[in-house]
C-alpha positions in Angstrom: 11.0 13.1 6.0 8.7 14.1 3.1 5.2 12.7 2.9 3.9 15.5 0.8 1.3 14.3 -1.7 1.2 10.7 -0.5 -2.2 9.1 -0.8 -2.9 7.2 2.4 -5.9 5.0 3.4 -6.5 4.3 7.1 -9.1 2.0 8.5 -10.7 2.6 11.9 -9.8 6.3 11.7 -12.7 8.0 13.3 -11.2 8.1 16.8 -8.2 7.4 19.1 -5.1 6.2 17.4 -6.7 6.0 13.9 -7.6 9.6 14.1 -4.2 10.6 15.3 -2.7 8.7 12.3 -5.0 10.5 9.9 -4.2 13.9 11.4 -0.4 13.2 11.5 -0.3 12.2 7.8 -2.3 15.3 6.9 0.0 17.5 8.8 2.7 16.2 6.5 0.6 17.2 3.5 -0.6 13.8 2.6 -4.0 13.1 1.1 -5.9 10.9 3.6 -8.7 8.5 2.8 -10.1 7.5 6.2 -12.7 4.9 6.9 -14.8 3.8 9.9 -18.0 1.8 10.6 -19.8 5.1 11.5 -19.7 7.2 8.3 -20.8 10.4 10.1 -18.0 10.0 12.6 -15.5 9.6 9.8 -16.9 12.6 8.0 -16.5 14.8 11.1 -12.8 13.8 11.3 -12.2 14.3 7.6 -13.9 17.8 7.7 -11.8 18.8 10.6 -8.6 17.7 8.9 -9.4 19.4 5.7 -10.2 22.7 7.5 -7.0 22.6 9.4 -4.7 21.5 6.6 -2.3 21.4 5.1 -3.3 18.0 3.8 -6.9 17.0 3.0 -9.1 14.1 3.9 -12.1 12.2 2.6 -14.3 9.9 4.6 -15.7 6.4 3.7 -17.8 3.8 5.5 -16.1 0.4 6.0 -17.2 -2.2 8.5 -14.3 -4.7 8.4 -16.5 -7.4 9.9 -18.7 -7.3 6.8 -17.1 -8.5 3.5 -19.5 -6.6 1.3 -18.7 -3.4 3.2 -15.0 -3.9 2.6 -15.6 -4.4 -1.1 -17.8 -1.3 -1.4 -15.1 0.7 0.3 -12.4 -0.5 -2.0 -14.5 0.2 -5.1 -15.3 3.7 -3.9 -11.7 4.4 -3.2 -10.7 3.2 -6.7 -13.1 5.7 -8.1 -11.3 8.5 -6.2 -7.7 7.7 -7.0 -5.7 5.7 -9.5 -3.1 4.6 -6.9 -2.5 4.3 -3.2 0.9 4.9 -1.5 0.1 3.8 2.0 -2.5 1.5 3.5 -2.7 1.5 7.3 -4.5 -1.5 8.7 -5.6 0.0 12.0 -9.2 -0.9 12.3 -10.0 -3.7 14.8 -12.4 -3.7 17.8 -10.7 -4.2 21.2 -12.3 -6.6 23.6 -11.6 -6.8 27.3 -12.1 -9.8 29.5 -10.2 -12.7 31.1 -12.9 -15.4 30.5 -14.4 -16.5 27.2 -17.8 -15.9 28.7 -17.1 -12.3 29.5 -18.5 -11.2 26.1 -21.2 -12.3 23.8 -20.9 -14.6 20.8 -21.6 -11.8 18.5 -18.8 -9.7 20.0 -16.3 -12.6 19.6 -17.4 -13.1 16.0 -17.1 -9.4 15.2 -13.7 -9.1 16.7 -12.2 -12.0 14.9 -14.0 -11.2 11.6 -12.8 -7.5 11.6 -9.2 -8.0 12.9 -8.6 -11.2 10.9 -10.7 -11.7 7.8 -11.6 -8.0 7.3 -7.9 -6.9 7.4 -7.0 -9.5 4.8 -9.9 -8.5 2.6 -9.2 -4.8 2.7 -5.6 -5.5 1.8 -6.5 -7.8 -1.0 -9.0 -5.4 -2.6 -6.7 -2.3 -2.2 -3.5 -4.2 -3.4 -4.1 -3.2 -7.1 -4.0 0.5 -6.1 -0.8 -0.1 -4.0 0.8 -1.9 -7.0 0.2 1.2 -9.0 2.2 3.4 -6.6 5.9 4.2 -7.0 6.5 3.7 -3.3 3.8 1.5 -1.7 3.7 0.6 2.0 1.3 -1.5 4.0 1.4 -0.7 7.7 -0.2 -3.1 10.2 -1.2 -1.9 13.6 -1.2 -5.2 15.3 -0.5 -5.5 19.1 1.8 -7.3 21.5 -1.2 -9.6 21.8 -0.2 -11.0 18.4 3.3 -12.0 19.7 3.8 -15.7 20.5 3.7 -16.2 24.3 2.4 -12.7 25.2 0.1 -12.8 28.2 0.5 -9.4 29.8 -2.7 -7.8 28.4 -6.2 -7.9 29.9 -7.6 -8.3 26.4 -10.2 -11.0 25.7 -8.9 -14.2 24.1 -10.8 -13.3 20.9 -8.7 -10.2 20.6 -5.6 -12.3 21.0 -6.9 -14.6 18.3 -7.6 -11.8 15.9 -4.2 -10.3 16.4 -2.4 -13.6 15.9 -4.3 -13.9 12.6 -3.2 -10.4 11.6 0.4 -11.1 12.6 0.6 -14.3 10.6 -0.9 -12.6 7.6 1.5 -9.7 7.8 4.5 -12.0 8.1 3.9 -14.0 4.9 2.8 -10.8 3.1 6.1 -9.1 3.9 8.0 -12.0 2.4 5.9 -12.3 -0.7 5.5 -8.7 -1.6 9.0 -7.5 -1.0 10.2 -8.5 -4.5 7.6 -6.2 -5.9 9.0 -3.3 -3.8 6.0 -3.2 -1.4 7.1 -2.7 2.1 5.0 -4.4 4.9 5.6 -2.8 8.2 4.0 -4.2 11.4 3.8 -2.7 14.9 3.3 -4.7 18.0 2.7 -2.2 20.8 1.7 -3.3 24.3 -1.4 -1.9 25.9 -0.9 1.9 25.6 -2.6 5.1 26.6 -3.9 7.8 24.2 -2.5 10.7 26.3 0.3 10.7 28.7 3.9 11.7 29.6 6.3 10.6 27.0 9.1 9.7 29.3 10.9 6.6 30.6 8.9 4.9 33.3 5.5 5.9 31.9 3.1 3.9 29.7 3.6 4.1 25.9 1.5 6.7 24.3 -0.5 6.7 21.0 1.6 9.6 19.8 4.8 7.7 20.1 3.2 4.8 18.2 2.1 7.2 15.5 5.6 8.7 15.3 7.0 5.2 14.6 4.7 4.8 11.7 5.7 8.1 10.2 9.4 7.3 10.7 9.1 3.9 8.9 7.0 5.2 6.0 9.4 8.2 5.6 12.5 6.0 5.1 14.2 5.7 1.7 13.1 2.7 -0.4 16.2 0.6 0.4 15.1 0.5 4.1 12.6 -2.3 4.8 11.6 -2.0 8.5 9.6 -5.2 8.9 8.5 -5.0 12.6 8.5 -2.7 15.6 8.5 -4.4 19.0 8.3 -2.4 22.2 9.4 -2.9 25.8 6.4 -2.9 28.2 6.6 -0.7 31.2 3.2 -1.4 32.6 3.0 -4.2 35.1 1.9 -7.6 33.9 -1.8 -8.4 33.9 -2.6 -10.6 36.9 
């Protein structure tokens, strides 16, 4: 698998799985453009990646819940590169809660705006850079919460709604962009842990999810892996 020299944009990359994705691509010598709502947090991650190498990283601010922020991010990225090989739609706030009243109206609005509308807008505005690539991929970090009938997570209903929006968007995008050679790859992991034992009987780890992304992106261009679905080991949410 050679990812050397790929230009990769990752949203929500200042912590957790987004940060692991940025580090993993950089370890394979990719040039990473990472974004987050908190620019200073993104800059700390980018600096650490660039110091460690072998790939390099640059940081941008992007609040997916604010359309103007998405457009500014896309314009800034277009000033840095004439093409983009991989877009990883990772950014989306997680909300916990069984009842609609468990979170505020603003939190519901932000979750749906970022996970749904924001993901669509960042893809729209970065699509010209992807079309300029010889091997473009769009990777969607969705969630099992975006699967029809899924009810095993303790996530808030607004998170379920945002992930269903993301899943529907990715599905039609895959069909419509495939003739142009743009692969649309979606992952539907269940609730998983950032660190843990990577063995049968244990919860899925973020590292295993990241490895699936690298595997799919590293495949030859005749291989369109549309979706990853995972068996869930964790007991169902009561």
